[in-house]
SEVEXSE-71414 format. One record per residue (C-alpha): x, y, z; residue in one letter; residue number from 1. Coordinates in Angstrom, 1 decimal, decimal comma, m for minus. Each point is the difference from the previous one (the first is absolute). Layout:
PT      x      y      z residuo num
PT      X      Y      Z       A NUM
...
// end
This chain:
PT      x      y      z residuo num
PT  124,3   64,5  115,4       X   1
PT   m0,5    3,8   m0,7       X   2
PT   m3,5   m0,6   m1,4       X   3
PT   m0,8   m2,0    3,4       X   4
PT    1,2    2,9    2,1       X   5
PT   m2,2    2,5   m2,1       X   6
PT   m3,1   m2,3    0,5       X   7
PT    0,6   m0,4    3,6       X   8
PT    0,5    3,7    0,5       X   9
PT   m3,3    0,7   m1,7       X  10
PT   m1,8   m2,6    2,1       X  11
PT    1,4    1,3    3,3       X  12
PT   m0,6    3,7   m0,7       X  13
PT   m3,6   m0,3    1,2       X  14
PT    1,1   m1,1    3,4       X  15
PT    3,3    2,1    0,5       X  16
PT   m0,7    3,7   m0,7       X  17
PT    3,8    0,8    0,3       X  18
PT    1,0   m2,6   m2,7       X  19
PT    2,1    1,4   m2,7       X  20
PT   m1,3   m1,3   m3,4       X  21
PT    2,5   m1,4   m2,5       X  22
PT    1,3    2,2   m2,7       X  23
PT    0,2   m1,5   m3,7       X  24
PT    3,5   m1,2   m1,2       X  25
PT    2,1    1,5   m2,7       X  26
PT   m1,3   m2,6   m2,5       X  27
PT   m3,5    1,1    0,5       X  28
PT    1,0    3,7    0,0       X  29
PT    1,8   m0,4   m3,4       X  30
PT   m3,3   m0,5   m1,8       X  31
PT   m0,9    3,7    0,7       X  32
PT    0,4    1,8   m3,4       X  33
PT   m0,3   m3,2   m1,8       X  34
PT   m2,8   m2,5    0,2       X  35
PT   m1,3    2,4    2,7       X  36
PT   m0,3    3,6   m0,4       X  37
PT    2,3    2,2    2,2       X  38
PT   m2,7    0,2    2,7       X  39
PT   m1,0   m3,8   m0,1       X  40
PT   m2,8   m0,4   m2,5       X  41
PT    0,0   m2,7   m2,5       X  42
PT    1,3    1,8   m3,1       X  43
PT   m1,6   m2,3   m2,6       X  44
PT   m3,7    0,0   m1,0       X  45
PT   m2,3   m2,9    0,5       X  46
PT   m0,6   m2,9   m2,3       X  47
PT   m3,3    1,1   m1,6       X  48
PT    1,2    3,7   m0,6       X  49
PT   m2,5    1,6    2,3       X  50
PT    2,9    1,3    2,2       X  51
PT    2,8    1,5   m2,0       X  52
PT    3,7    0,2    0,7       X  53
PT    1,2    2,9    2,2       X  54
PT    0,7    3,1   m2,1       X  55
PT    1,0    2,9    2,3       X  56
PT   m1,0    3,4   m0,9       X  57
PT    2,2    3,1   m0,2       X  58
PT   m0,2    2,7    2,4       X  59
PT   m2,1    3,1   m1,2       X  60
PT   m2,1    2,8    1,2       X  61
PT    0,5    2,8    2,7       X  62
PT    0,3   m0,4    3,6       X  63
PT   m3,1    2,3    0,6       X  64
PT   m3,0    1,2   m1,7       X  65
PT   m0,8   m3,1   m2,1       X  66
PT   m2,2   m3,1    0,5       X  67
PT    1,4   m3,4   m1,3       X  68
PT   m1,3   m1,0   m3,5       X  69
PT    0,8   m2,3   m2,8       X  70
PT   m2,0    0,9   m3,3       X  71
PT    0,7   m3,2   m1,6       X  72
PT   m1,2   m2,2    2,8       X  73
PT   m3,1    2,3    0,7       X  74
PT   m1,1   m0,3   m3,7       X  75
PT   m0,3   m3,8    0,3       X  76
PT   m3,3   m1,9   m0,1       X  77
PT   m1,0   m2,7    2,3       X  78
PT    0,9   m3,5   m1,1       X  79
PT   m3,1   m1,5    1,9       X  80
PT   m2,2    0,9    2,9       X  81
PT   m0,9   m2,1    3,1       X  82
PT   m3,5    0,0    1,4       X  83
PT   m2,0   m2,2    2,2       X  84
PT   m1,1   m1,9   m3,1       X  85
PT    3,6   m1,2   m0,8       X  86
PT    1,6    0,1    3,3       X  87
PT    0,6   m3,8    0,1       X  88
PT    2,3    0,2   m3,0       X  89
PT    2,4    2,4    1,7       X  90
PT   m0,5   m1,0    3,8       X  91
PT    3,6   m1,5    0,4       X  92
PT    1,4    3,5   m0,9       X  93
PT   m2,3    2,1    2,4       X  94
PT    0,3    1,1    3,6       X  95
PT   m2,9   m1,0    2,4       X  96
PT   m0,7    3,7    0,1       X  97
PT   m0,6    0,3   m3,7       X  98
PT   m1,9   m3,2   m0,1       X  99
PT   m2,4    1,4    2,7       X 100
PT   m0,5    3,3   m1,9       X 101
PT   m0,7   m1,9   m3,2       X 102
PT   m2,5   m2,3    1,7       X 103
PT   m1,8    2,6    2,1       X 104
PT   m0,4    3,0   m2,4       X 105
PT   m1,3   m0,4   m3,6       X 106
PT    1,6    3,4   m0,7       X 107
PT    3,4   m1,1    0,8       X 108
PT    2,4   m1,3   m2,7       X 109
PT    3,8    0,0   m0,7       X 110
PT    1,3    1,1   m3,3       X 111
PT    3,2   m1,8   m0,8       X 112
PT    2,6    1,6   m2,2       X 113
PT    3,4   m1,1   m1,5       X 114
PT    2,7   m0,4    2,8       X 115
PT    3,0    2,3    0,1       X 116
PT    3,1   m0,4    2,3       X 117
PT    1,7    3,3   m0,2       X 118
PT    0,6    0,7    3,7       X 119
PT    3,6    1,2    0,4       X 120
PT    2,2    1,2    2,8       X 121
PT    3,2    2,3    0,1       X 122
PT    3,3   m1,8   m0,4       X 123
PT    1,1    0,7    3,5       X 124
PT   m3,0   m2,0    1,2       X 125
PT    1,0   m2,9   m2,2       X 126
PT    3,6    0,0    1,3       X 127
PT   m1,1    0,3    3,7       X 128
PT   m2,5   m2,9   m0,4       X 129
PT    2,6   m2,2   m1,3       X 130
PT    2,2    0,7    3,1       X 131
PT   m3,2   m0,6    2,3       X 132
PT   m0,7   m3,4   m1,5       X 133
PT    2,9   m1,6    1,8       X 134
PT    0,4    2,5    2,8       X 135
PT   m3,4    1,0    1,4       X 136
PT   m1,7   m2,3    2,5       X 137
PT   m3,3    0,4    1,8       X 138
PT   m0,1   m0,6    3,8       X 139
PT   m3,5   m1,2    1,1       X 140
PT   m2,6    1,8   m2,2       X 141
PT    0,9    3,7    0,7       X 142
PT    3,7    0,4    0,1       X 143
PT    1,8    0,4   m3,4       X 144
PT    3,7   m0,4    0,7       X 145
PT    3,0    1,0   m2,1       X 146
PT   m2,1    1,5   m2,6       X 147
PT    0,6    3,2   m2,1       X 148
PT   m1,9    2,0   m2,7       X 149
PT   m1,1   m2,8   m2,4       X 150
PT   m2,7   m2,6    0,3       X 151
PT    1,0   m1,9    3,1       X 152
PT   m1,2   m3,5   m1,1       X 153
PT   m0,1   m0,3   m3,8       X 154
PT    0,0   m3,9    0,3       X 155
PT   m2,5   m0,2    3,0       X 156
PT    0,0   m3,2    2,2       X 157
PT   m3,0    1,1    2,3       X 158
PT   m3,2    2,0   m0,4       X 159
PT    1,3    2,6    2,4       X 160
PT    2,9    0,7   m2,4       X 161
PT   m2,4    0,8   m2,9       X 162
PT   m1,9    2,4    2,2       X 163
PT    3,3    1,8    0,8       X 164
PT    0,8    0,3   m3,6       X 165
PT   m3,2    1,9   m0,4       X 166
PT    0,6    2,3    3,0       X 167
PT    3,6    0,9   m0,9       X 168
PT   m0,2    0,4   m3,7       X 169
PT    1,4    3,2   m1,6       X 170
PT   m2,5    2,6   m0,4       X 171
PT    2,1    3,1   m0,6       X 172
PT    1,9    1,9    2,7       X 173
PT   m2,8    2,3    1,1       X 174
PT   m3,6    0,5   m1,2       X 175
PT   m2,8    2,4    0,8       X 176
PT   m3,3   m1,6   m1,1       X 177
PT   m3,7    0,9   m0,1       X 178
PT   m2,1   m2,8    1,5       X 179
PT   m3,8    0,5   m0,5       X 180
PT   m2,3   m2,7    1,5       X 181
PT   m3,6   m1,0   m0,7       X 182
PT   m2,3   m1,9    2,2       X 183
PT   m2,6   m1,4   m2,5       X 184
PT   m3,3   m1,3    1,4       X 185
PT   m2,1   m2,7   m1,9       X 186
PT   m1,9    2,6   m2,0       X 187
PT    3,3    1,3   m1,5       X 188
PT   m0,1    3,3    2,0       X 189
PT    3,2    0,8    1,6       X 190
PT    1,7    2,2    2,7       X 191
PT    3,3    1,6   m1,0       X 192
PT    3,0    0,6    2,2       X 193
PT    3,2    1,7   m0,9       X 194
PT    3,4   m0,5    1,4       X 195
PT    3,6    1,1   m0,8       X 196
PT    2,8   m2,4    0,6       X 197
PT    3,7    0,7    0,4       X 198
PT    2,4   m3,0   m0,1       X 199
PT    3,8   m0,3    0,2       X 200
PT    1,4   m3,4   m1,0       X 201
PT    3,2   m0,8    1,9       X 202
PT    0,8   m3,6   m0,6       X 203
PT   m0,1    0,2   m3,8       X 204
PT    1,2    3,5   m0,2       X 205
PT    2,2    0,5   m3,0       X 206
PT    2,8    2,1    1,6       X 207
PT   m0,3   m0,5    3,6       X 208
PT   m1,5   m3,7    0,5       X 209
PT   m0,6   m1,0    3,8       X 210
PT    1,0   m3,6    0,4       X 211
PT   m2,2   m2,3    2,1       X 212
PT    1,6   m2,3    2,7       X 213
PT   m1,8   m2,1    2,5       X 214
PT   m2,2    2,5    1,9       X 215
PT    1,8    3,0   m1,3       X 216
PT   m0,7    2,5   m2,9       X 217
PT   m2,8    2,4   m1,0       X 218
PT   m1,3   m0,8   m3,4       X 219
PT   m2,5    2,8   m0,6       X 220
PT   m1,6    3,2    1,5       X 221
PT   m3,7    0,6   m0,7       X 222
PT   m2,2    2,9    0,7       X 223
PT   m3,7    0,4   m1,0       X 224
PT   m2,3    2,9    0,5       X 225
PT   m3,8   m0,1   m0,4       X 226
PT   m1,1    2,9   m2,1       X 227
PT   m3,8   m0,8   m0,1       X 228
PT   m2,6   m0,6    1,1       X 229
PT   m0,2    2,8    2,6       X 230
PT   m0,8   m2,2    3,0       X 231
PT    3,5   m1,7   m0,4       X 232
PT    2,0    2,7   m1,8       X 233
PT    3,3    0,6    1,5       X 234
PT    0,5   m3,4    1,5       X 235
PT    3,5   m1,1   m0,6       X 236
PT    1,8   m3,4    0,3       X 237
PT    3,7   m0,2    0,2       X 238
PT    1,9   m3,4   m0,2       X 239
PT    3,6   m0,8    0,2       X 240
PT    0,2   m3,5   m1,3       X 241
PT    2,7   m2,6    1,0       X 242
PT    0,4   m3,7   m0,2       X 243
PT   m0,9   m1,9    3,1       X 244
PT   m2,9    0,1    2,5       X 245
PT   m0,8    1,7    3,2       X 246
PT    2,4    2,7    1,1       X 247
PT    2,4   m0,8   m2,9       X 248
PT   m2,7    0,3   m2,6       X 249
PT   m2,5    2,6   m1,2       X 250
PT   m0,1    3,3    1,9       X 251
PT   m3,2    1,9   m0,6       X 252
PT   m1,6    3,3    1,0       X 253
PT   m3,5    1,5   m0,4       X 254
PT   m0,7    3,7   m0,2       X 255
PT   m3,7    0,8    0,9       X 256
PT   m1,1    3,6   m1,0       X 257
PT   m2,5   m0,1    3,0       X 258
PT    2,8   m0,5    2,5       X 259
PT    2,5    2,1   m2,0       X 260
PT    2,8   m2,2    1,0       X 261
PT    1,9   m3,1   m1,3       X 262
PT    0,2   m3,2    2,0       X 263
PT    1,4   m3,6   m0,3       X 264
PT   m2,4   m2,3   m1,8       X 265
PT    0,7   m3,7    0,6       X 266
PT   m3,4   m0,8   m1,6       X 267
PT    1,3    0,9   m3,4       X 268
PT    0,3   m3,6   m0,8       X 269
PT   m1,6   m3,2   m1,1       X 270
PT   m3,8    0,0   m0,1       X 271
PT   m0,8    3,3    1,5       X 272
PT   m1,8    2,3   m2,4       X 273
PT    1,9    2,6   m1,8       X 274
PT   m1,0    3,5    1,0       X 275
PT   m2,9    1,4   m2,1       X 276
PT   m0,9   m3,1   m1,9       X 277
PT   m3,1   m0,8    2,1       X 278
PT    1,4   m3,5    0,9       X 279
PT    0,4   m0,8   m3,8       X 280
PT    3,8   m0,4    0,0       X 281
PT    2,2   m1,5    2,7       X 282
PT    3,5    1,4    0,5       X 283
PT    1,6   m3,0   m1,2       X 284
PT   m2,0    0,1   m3,2       X 285
PT    1,7    3,2   m1,2       X 286
PT    2,1   m0,8   m3,1       X 287
PT   m1,7   m3,4    0,0       X 288
PT    1,9   m1,1    3,0       X 289
PT    2,5    1,7    2,5       X 290
PT    0,9   m0,4    3,5       X 291
PT    1,0   m2,9    2,2       X 292
PT   m0,2   m3,6   m1,2       X 293
PT    0,4   m1,6    3,3       X 294
PT   m3,8   m0,8    0,6       X 295
PT    0,0   m2,4   m2,9       X 296
PT    1,6   m3,2   m1,2       X 297
PT    1,2    0,7   m3,7       X 298
PT   m0,1   m3,0   m2,4       X 299
PT    1,5    0,4   m3,5       X 300
PT   m2,3   m2,0   m2,3       X 301
PT    2,1    0,6   m3,2       X 302
PT   m0,9    1,7   m3,3       X 303
PT   m3,1   m0,1   m1,9       X 304
PT   m1,3    1,5   m3,3       X 305
PT   m2,9    2,3    0,8       X 306
PT   m2,1    2,8   m1,6       X 307
PT    1,0    3,0    1,9       X 308
PT   m0,5    3,8   m0,3       X 309
PT    2,9    1,3   m1,9       X 310
PT    1,0    3,0   m2,2       X 311
PT   m2,9    2,0    1,5       X 312
PT    0,9    3,4   m1,4       X 313
PT   m3,6    0,8   m0,8       X 314
PT   m1,3   m1,0    3,5       X 315
PT    2,8    2,2    1,6       X 316
PT   m1,2    3,0   m2,0       X 317
PT   m3,7   m0,6    0,1       X 318
PT   m2,4    2,6    1,3       X 319
PT   m1,6   m1,1    3,3       X 320
PT   m3,6    0,3   m1,4       X 321
PT    1,0   m2,4   m2,7       X 322
PT    1,6   m2,4    2,4       X 323
PT   m2,8   m0,3    2,5       X 324
PT   m2,8   m2,4   m0,7       X 325
PT   m2,4   m2,0    2,3       X 326
PT    1,7   m3,1    1,6       X 327
PT    3,3    0,3   m1,8       X 328
PT    2,1    2,2   m2,2       X 329
PT   m1,0    0,8   m3,4       X 330
PT    1,0   m3,3   m1,6       X 331
PT    0,5    1,6   m3,4       X 332
PT    3,2    1,8    1,4       X 333
PT    2,4   m2,5    1,7       X 334
PT    2,3   m2,0   m2,3       X 335
PT    1,0   m3,5    0,7       X 336
PT    2,9   m2,2   m1,3       X 337
PT    1,5   m3,4    0,5       X 338
PT    3,1    0,1    2,3       X 339
PT    1,9   m2,3    2,3       X 340
PT   m0,5    1,0    3,6       X 341
PT    1,6   m1,4    3,3       X 342
PT   m2,8   m1,3    2,2       X 343
PT    0,4    0,5    3,8       X 344
PT   m2,4   m1,3    2,6       X 345
PT    0,1    1,7    3,3       X 346
PT   m1,8   m1,7    2,9       X 347
PT   m0,6    1,6    3,4       X 348
PT    2,0   m1,6    2,8       X 349
PT   m1,7   m1,5    3,0       X 350
PT   m0,5    2,6    2,6       X 351
PT    0,4    2,9   m2,3       X 352
PT   m2,8    2,5   m1,0       X 353
PT   m1,0    1,4   m3,3       X 354
PT   m3,2    0,5   m1,9       X 355
PT    1,4   m2,2   m2,8       X 356
PT    0,7   m3,6    1,1       X 357
PT    1,6   m0,7   m3,4       X 358
PT    1,2    2,0   m2,9       X 359
PT    1,2   m1,2   m3,5       X 360
PT    2,3    2,4   m1,7       X 361
PT    0,7    0,0   m3,8       X 362
PT    3,2    1,8   m0,7       X 363
PT    1,3    0,8   m3,5       X 364
PT    3,2   m1,6   m0,9       X 365
PT    1,4    2,9   m1,9       X 366
PT   m0,8    2,8    2,3       X 367
PT   m0,4   m1,7    3,4       X 368
PT   m3,2    2,1    0,3       X 369
PT   m2,9   m1,7    1,9       X 370
PT   m2,9    0,1   m2,6       X 371
PT   m2,7   m1,9    1,8       X 372
PT   m0,7   m1,3    3,6       X 373
PT   m2,9   m2,3    0,9       X 374
PT   m0,9    0,7    3,6       X 375
PT   m1,9   m2,6    2,1       X 376
PT   m1,8    0,3    3,4       X 377
PT    0,4   m2,2    2,9       X 378
PT   m2,8   m2,4   m1,2       X 379
PT    2,0   m0,5   m3,3       X 380
PT   m2,3    2,2   m2,2       X 381
PT    1,2    2,5   m2,5       X 382
PT   m0,4    3,2    1,8       X 383
PT    1,8    2,7   m2,1       X 384
PT    1,9    0,1   m3,2       X 385
PT    2,8    2,4   m0,8       X 386
PT    0,8    0,9   m3,6       X 387
PT    3,0    2,2   m1,1       X 388
PT    0,0    1,3   m3,5       X 389
PT    3,7   m0,5   m0,9       X 390
PT    1,5    2,7   m2,1       X 391
PT    3,6    0,5   m1,1       X 392
PT    1,5    3,4    0,7       X 393
PT    2,6    0,5   m2,7       X 394
PT    1,1    3,4    1,2       X 395
PT    1,7   m1,4    3,1       X 396
PT    0,1   m3,8   m1,2       X 397
PT   m2,2   m1,4    2,6       X 398
PT   m3,5   m1,6    0,2       X 399
PT   m2,9    1,0    2,2       X 400
PT   m3,6   m1,1    0,5       X 401
PT   m2,2    3,0   m0,7       X 402
PT   m2,8    0,0    0,8       X 403
PT   m0,6   m2,5    2,7       X 404
PT   m3,4   m1,5    0,9       X 405
PT   m1,3   m1,9    3,1       X 406
PT   m3,3   m1,6   m0,5       X 407
PT   m2,0   m0,7    3,2       X 408
PT   m2,2   m2,9   m0,7       X 409
PT   m1,8    0,3    3,3       X 410
PT   m1,3    3,5   m0,4       X 411
PT    0,0    0,2   m3,9       X 412
PT    2,1    3,3    0,2       X 413
PT    3,4    0,2   m1,6       X 414
PT    2,9    2,3    0,8       X 415
PT    2,2    1,6   m2,7       X 416
PT    3,4    1,6    0,8       X 417
PT    3,2    1,2   m1,6       X 418
PT   m2,0    2,2   m2,5       X 419
PT    1,5    3,2   m1,5       X 420
PT   m1,7    0,6   m3,3       X 421
PT   m1,8    2,9    1,3       X 422
PT    2,8    1,2    2,1       X 423
PT    3,8    0,1   m0,9       X 424
PT    2,4   m2,6   m1,4       X 425
PT    2,7   m1,4    2,2       X 426
PT    2,9    2,4    0,4       X 427
PT    3,2   m1,8    0,3       X 428
PT    2,2    3,1   m0,3       X 429
PT   m1,0    1,2    3,7       X 430
PT    2,9    0,3    2,5       X 431
PT   m0,6   m0,1    3,8       X 432
PT    2,2    1,8    2,4       X 433
PT    1,7   m1,8    2,8       X 434
PT   m2,5   m0,4    2,9       X 435
PT   m3,0    0,3   m2,1       X 436
PT   m1,3   m3,4    1,1       X 437
PT    0,2    0,5    3,8       X 438
PT   m2,8    0,5    2,4       X 439
PT    1,3    3,4    1,1       X 440
PT    0,2    1,3   m3,5       X 441
PT   m3,6   m1,2   m0,7       X 442
PT   m1,2    1,8    3,2       X 443
PT    1,7    3,1   m1,0       X 444
PT   m1,4    0,1   m3,5       X 445
PT   m3,5   m0,9    1,2       X 446
PT    0,1    2,9    2,6       X 447
PT    0,7    2,7   m2,5       X 448
// end
């Protein structure tokens, strides 16, 4: 009877936005830390040995002044290389975006290395995740309910729950990060923009976590400032992010240097272009996906073994001239491994508007990081492809995608974001005073 209720809830969720999706039972939650890792991944490797068992890394490194690295992993040689000549042999393990790149550009290849499953999280995240498994629900697609600190849905029942695991994962309490961005034209020449970003994570905060209940609870503060180029320098975007939609969801402000004032910015959403990206990145493509889910129907297709960007320490530290090449990133630098990913298909609801009519997300089981997104237009054609270079961060026991790439197949340009190798490493030791992430505080600092 219980399984029938879960199936019925999943079916009705598309028609009834306020429906509360079922939580998992104690029998399912008991698998966490046993056959499942504490955050819900399959602990064992696969049958042919290409995916190893989970072996969590120990915490190491300073909170500031260091880039993530792993000397042993970085010294490895590729097991094999995928090109247009042998793509058919590996097609079942490739995203549609990677297939397109391989078939279209003779210079594109994928170097495949031994797989490592070392992603680890702090103990308090493990403990909170175990509690969430039986307590945390999802109302509609945008309202986590009765969730606190840990991954909200370690044993997901819906596609929307997988995306919320990505959005709410532990990333440290605070971080100040350098975000350099490249717009690369088909010749390989690029324009460089530089941003600084300040983020305070509230939901997964170690000492003062903010619980999420239906329609209530801020889960992060975000403030970005464009440093260059001069024509957009000084522009700032402030976001106070909550669960929910409309008045109970995201609150955003934009500071425009020309106007010398900060104002509410409801357009900081969805497929509106992020300031200063020349239309190459939508707001909801930051961090691979963020913002409201309400415009789409989210289908959980299950797990799949795939070749994905992983342990990309070299790509994260590469100089920008070394990365930029005509049509695609320098194919000698990214590292690919075989991992299990959750596959989630998002289809635009009738009557809703977005540039992408369908998106297919590939989400790593160990980190809940979105590693790839196939983006389709209204005619069903593959329009864009997002790729996040998955990289563990052992100093804070988390996992990021750095850098991230958006390939624009219509124009031949591609956009690279989350670069920091020619700037500064993330600073997780930063502390923000009360009131730092308010519109009045931003206006006051900008006016000095």
